[in-house]
N, C-alpha and C positions, 0 to 999 in steps of 0.2 A: 734573643729573648731568653728568660730563665727556662731551664730545662724542666718540662713537666714530667713528673715521676709516674704518671699513669697515662694510658692511651685513651681512656674514656672517663667521663664524669656523669653523674646522674643528670637526666634530662631536666629535672626541676632546677638543680643548681645552675646549670648552664644557661637556661632561659632566664632565670632570675638575674644573673649577672650581665647577660647580654643587654637586658633592658636598661641596666645602669648606663651603658655607653650612650644610648639614645637620650636618656634623661640628663646625662652629663655632656651633651653636645657643646663643643667649644669651651669645655671646662677641664679642670685638673684635679685629680685625686692624689693626695700625697700621704705616704706613710713615713713617719719619722720616729725612729726608736732603735731598739736592739735587734738581735737576730730573730726574735719572735715577731717583731714588726716586719722583718724581711720575709719571714714565712707567710705572713698575711698578705704581703705584696705579691709574693710568688703564687699564692693561692688565687688571688684576684686575676693575675695575668693568665694563669692556666684556665680559669673558669670562663673568662670572656673570650678566650681563643678556642674553647672547646677542647683544650689539651693538645692542639695541633699547631705545628709551625705555621706562621703567617708571614709570608714574604712581604706583604703590604704594610706591616707594622714597622714604623720608623724608630730607630734608635736615636734619641735626641739628648742623650746624657750630657754631651758636651755643652748644650745650652744651659745646663745647671752646674757646670763645673765638675761633672762626674767623669774624670779622666784618671787613668792609672798613673799614679805618681811613681817616680823612680824608687825601686826597692819595695813597693807595696804589693801585696798579694791580690788585692782587688780594689776597685775604685770606691769612693765614699757613697756611691749610690748608683741607681739606674733609672732611666726615664724613657718611656715609650709612648709614641703617639699613634692613635688609630685614625688614619686619614678620612675614613668614611664618615666619622662624626666629629673629627678634630678633638677627640678626647685624649688626654694625657694621664697616664698612670705612672707614678714615680715612687721611689724609696730613697731615703737618705739615712745613712748610718749615724745615729747619735745615741749610743748605748746608755748614756746617763742624762740626756736631755738638758745638759748645761754646756756652756761654751768651753772648749778646750783650746788652750793657747800654748804653743811651744815656748819654753823659757829661753831657749837658745836656738833660733831657727837654723843656724848654720851647722848645728851638731845633730846628726841623725839619731844619736843616742840620748837626746835631751829629755828632760822631764817636762811635764805639761802642767800648766796652771789649770786647775779644774774649778772654773768660776761658778760656784753654786748659785749665785744671784744673777747670773746672766743667761738668757736663752741661747740656744745654739745660733751661731752666726748665720747658718743657712736659713733659719726662720726669719731673722731680721732682714736678710737680703731678698727673700723670695716670697714672703707671706702674701704680698699683693698679687702674686701670680696664681694663688691657690684658691680652690673653691670648696674642697673637702679636705680636712686635715685630721689624721688619726695619729695620736701620740701614744708612746708607751715606754716604760722603763721598769727596771726591777732587779733582774738576776745578776747584773754587773755590780751591784752595790755590796761588795764584800772586800775584805782587806787583801785577799789574794789577787783580785783583779786590779786593785789600786796599785799594788806593788809591781805586778807584771807589766802594767801599762805605764808605769812611772807617772801616775797622776797624783798631784798634790792639791789639797783643798785650798781654795782662795775665797775670800769674802771682801767686798769693797776694793778689789784690785790688789789685795795684799794677802800673804799667807794667813790662813784661818787660825786664830788663837783662841777662839771660843770653844772651850772643851765640850760644852753641851752640844753644839752643832757638829763637832768632830765625831761624835758617835755615829756609826755608819747608818743605822736606820733613821736617825734623826736628820742626818745630812740628806739622805734620799728624800724624806718627806718635805724637808725645807725646799729642796730643788723642785720637786713636783708641784708644790703649792706655788712656787715662784713662777714657773713656766706657764702654769694654768692661769695665774693672775695676769701675766704678761699678755697671753693670747686673748684673754677676756677684755683687757684694756684696748686691744687693737680692733675688736669686733665692730665698734661703731664706725671705724674708718673703712671697714671691709664688710658691708652689710650682706653680701652674697656668700660670705664664707661660713661654712658649717664646721665646727671644730669638735673633736671627740678625744677623750682620754680613755684608752683601753685598759681595763683592770688587769691584774697580774695573771699570767698563765701558770697553772699549778703543776707540780711534779707528783709522781706516784711511786716513790721508792718504798719497798717493803723491807722490814727488818734492818733498818739503818739507812744512812745516806750513801751517796755514790762512792765515797772514800772510806766507809766504815762497814763494808760488807753488804750494803743494801742492793736490792735487785729491782729491776723494772722489766720483768719478762712475763707479765700477765697477758693472757690471750683472750680474756673475756671482759666485757664492760661491766661496770657497776660493782666490781669486787671490793673496791675500797671506798668509793665515793657515795655509796648508798643507791637508792632506787629513784631518786628524784630531787628537785630543788624545792625546798619548803620555806626558805628564808624570805622575809619581806624587806631585806636589806642586802647590801653587797657583802660578800665574804672578804673583799678587799676594802676594809674600812678606811684605809688611808686614801685610796683613790676616790672613794665616795665623798670623803671630807674635803678633798682638794677641789672638786668641781662644785660643791654645794654653794649656792648663791651666785654662781657665775653663768655665763652663756655657753660654757664648754660642757658638752654632754658626756655622761659616763657610758661607755660601751662595756657593759658588765658581762664578762665571759668566764669569770673564775669558777663559780659554782657549777655551771653546766659543763665546763671542761673537766672538772674533777670527777665527773661520772665516767669519763672515757679512759679508764685505766689502761686499756690495751692500745691506745692510739699513738704512743710514742715510738720513736725510732728504735729504742732499746738497744739490743746488740746486733741489729741488722743493718747498721750503717755500711755504706760502700767501703769506707775506710775503717772498719771496726777494729778496735784495739782489744786484745784479750783481757778480760776482767773488767772492762769499762762499758757501762751501759748508759745510753743517752736517754734520760728521762726528762729532758728539758724541751727538746724539739719534737715536732709532730710529723708523722707520715703524711704525705700528700698524694692523692686527695685525702682529706681527713678533717680534723677538728677546726683548723683555720678557715675552711670553707664555710662552716657554720658561723664563725665570727663575721665573715663577709656578708653572709645572708642577713644577719642581724643588722649590719651596717646598711645594707640595701633597704631593709624595712624602715630604718630611721630616716633614710633619704627620701 
């Protein structure tokens, strides 16, 4: 199981999430997205186990194709089953929520077609097995990530020549709208499926970004985000727009997470690099636990 980073959790949080297992008897909760989606999955696993190792929890990753590929640092996901309720909790890595296809499968250094108009292959193959689906994407949509991962935008099965869609934020919004519409179209075939799109997780750099002298070392909440959430709309307007008029629900965490300036890993990572502060990911237990409590309330 994912290593829980703390030995204890609040009684309220643990009881809330344990009840999910009983409500989710014989059902599957799936998180599909980037590393923030992975943190939400890790949070859920730690909460339903009370932060303790559970020898009775079964690793069923192989049933979903989550195996370590040659040369890979980690599998494409994890899946665990709780035998007492036959509840499965899983995570699948899909940082951009679109289908990635190697252009030359025989070449380990190949580039990948990033099909903006296709949902991840994992969803197409496994949607019928899921009962709760939580999607997210966001922070991988930048030119540095595309270059580093050798991703090339494709539309209609061919390289994207639409200059408008090629703009990063427009490509991201196009993809989010596409995958949400695809899931929405599948809901009549899967009436027991509850689907959510989670809004973007904020960062809290002060005095610049991570590579321009910015810091994320605040130790008190509310320093940058204010004293409360006062908007009657989402701070993530793109996410709100994508789910509008669909059966996919918005899991809106942006504004409330912005209040937690002190909740990031900052410079305290186990593998911390001098001069680099992680203002993207969160300490666990922490803010992702609240996301899961909101999810529990929605369920």
